[in-house]
C-alpha positions as CSV (number, residue, x, y, z in Angstrom):
1,C,0.0,-0.1,0.1
2,T,1.1,3.5,-0.6
3,P,1.0,5.9,2.4
4,C,-2.1,8.0,3.0
5,S,-2.3,11.0,0.7
6,V,-2.9,13.4,3.6
7,S,-0.4,14.0,6.3
8,C,-3.0,15.3,8.8
9,G,-6.7,15.1,9.1
10,A,-9.2,13.1,7.1
11,G,-10.0,12.6,3.5
12,G,-7.0,10.9,2.1
13,T,-6.6,7.8,-0.1
14,S,-4.2,4.9,-0.1
15,T,-3.6,2.8,-3.2
16,R,-2.5,-1.0,-3.3
17,E,-1.4,-2.8,-6.4
18,R,-1.1,-6.4,-7.3
19,S,0.4,-8.3,-10.1
20,C,-0.9,-11.3,-11.9
21,S,2.3,-13.4,-11.2
22,N,1.4,-16.3,-8.8
23,P,1.5,-17.9,-11.3
24,P,1.6,-15.7,-14.3
25,P,-0.5,-16.7,-17.3
26,S,1.4,-19.0,-19.6
27,N,0.8,-21.3,-22.5
28,G,-2.3,-19.4,-23.7
29,G,-3.7,-19.0,-20.2
30,K,-5.9,-16.0,-19.4
31,T,-4.7,-13.0,-17.5
32,C,-6.1,-12.4,-14.0
33,D,-9.6,-11.0,-13.6
34,G,-10.1,-7.7,-11.8
35,E,-8.3,-4.5,-11.5
36,V,-4.5,-4.1,-11.0
37,S,-4.9,-1.4,-8.3
38,D,-7.4,-0.6,-5.6
39,K,-7.9,2.7,-3.7
40,R,-9.3,3.1,-0.2
41,A,-10.0,6.0,2.1
42,C,-7.7,6.8,4.8
43,N,-7.1,9.4,7.6
44,S,-4.0,10.6,9.1
45,T,-3.6,10.3,12.9
46,E,-2.0,13.7,13.0
47,I,-4.1,16.8,13.8
48,C,-3.9,19.5,11.2
49,P,-2.4,22.9,12.2
50,V,-5.1,25.6,12.6
51,N,-3.8,29.3,11.8
52,G,-5.3,32.0,14.0
53,G,-7.8,34.4,12.7
54,W,-8.8,37.9,14.1
55,S,-12.1,38.5,15.7
56,K,-14.2,41.6,14.6
57,W,-12.9,44.9,16.1
58,G,-14.8,45.9,19.2
59,N,-16.3,49.3,19.7
60,W,-14.2,52.4,20.1
61,S,-13.6,53.2,23.7
62,T,-14.8,56.6,25.2
63,C,-12.2,59.4,25.0
64,S,-9.6,59.4,27.6
65,E,-10.3,63.2,28.3
66,T,-13.4,65.4,28.6
67,C,-12.1,67.6,25.7
68,A,-10.3,66.7,22.4
69,D,-6.8,67.7,22.0
70,V,-3.5,66.0,20.7
71,S,-3.3,63.8,23.8
72,S,-6.9,62.5,23.7
73,I,-7.2,59.1,22.3
74,E,-9.7,56.3,21.9
75,T,-8.9,52.7,21.4
76,R,-10.5,49.5,20.1
77,R,-9.4,45.9,20.4
78,R,-9.8,42.5,18.6
79,T,-8.5,39.0,19.6
80,C,-6.8,36.3,17.8
81,S,-9.7,33.8,18.5
82,E,-11.7,33.1,15.4
83,P,-10.2,30.7,15.3
84,E,-7.6,30.4,18.0
85,P,-4.2,28.9,16.8
86,A,-4.0,25.3,17.5
87,A,-1.8,22.3,16.7
88,G,1.3,24.4,15.9
89,G,-0.7,26.8,13.7
90,E,0.5,30.4,13.1
91,E,-0.5,33.3,15.4
92,C,-2.4,36.2,13.9
93,I,-0.4,38.8,12.2
94,G,-1.0,42.4,13.0
95,H,-2.0,44.5,16.0
96,A,-4.7,43.7,18.6
97,I,-5.2,47.4,19.5
98,Q,-6.0,50.4,17.3
99,K,-5.7,54.0,18.6
100,R,-6.9,57.2,17.1
101,P,-7.4,60.9,18.2
102,C,-10.8,61.6,19.8
103,R,-13.4,62.7,17.6
104,L,-15.5,65.8,18.3
105,E,-18.8,63.9,19.0
106,G,-21.3,64.1,21.8
107,N,-20.0,65.7,25.0
108,I,-16.4,65.9,23.7
109,Q,-15.6,69.6,22.7
110,P,-12.2,71.2,21.7
111,C,-10.1,71.8,24.7
112,P,-9.9,75.5,25.7
113,V,-6.7,77.2,24.9
114,N,-5.6,80.1,27.3
115,G,-4.1,83.2,25.5
116,M,-0.5,84.1,26.3
117,W,1.4,87.5,25.8
């Protein structure tokens, strides 16, 4: 038999072959009936690696300040959980957190700037 065609998981095939040689046909005898090769389904006992996938981004956080200036940021997160890496699969590529300056929405107003001489 040939080895299973998959190295992990299910859905493989294995082939076995035979020859018409015990004894071979001779002196006008007929060749053997049936197929020379036979395929069968097989599964590997190894678990296939599963690479990680990102979840959807969560909602943006509330602003870190009560007024919007260059230091006011909001963040949102995602996780490497859809699916989680398994059986030696790769971690997610990229960042789990995004940051951006606060937007002037709702109760967030521009920060007051005091005049100076």
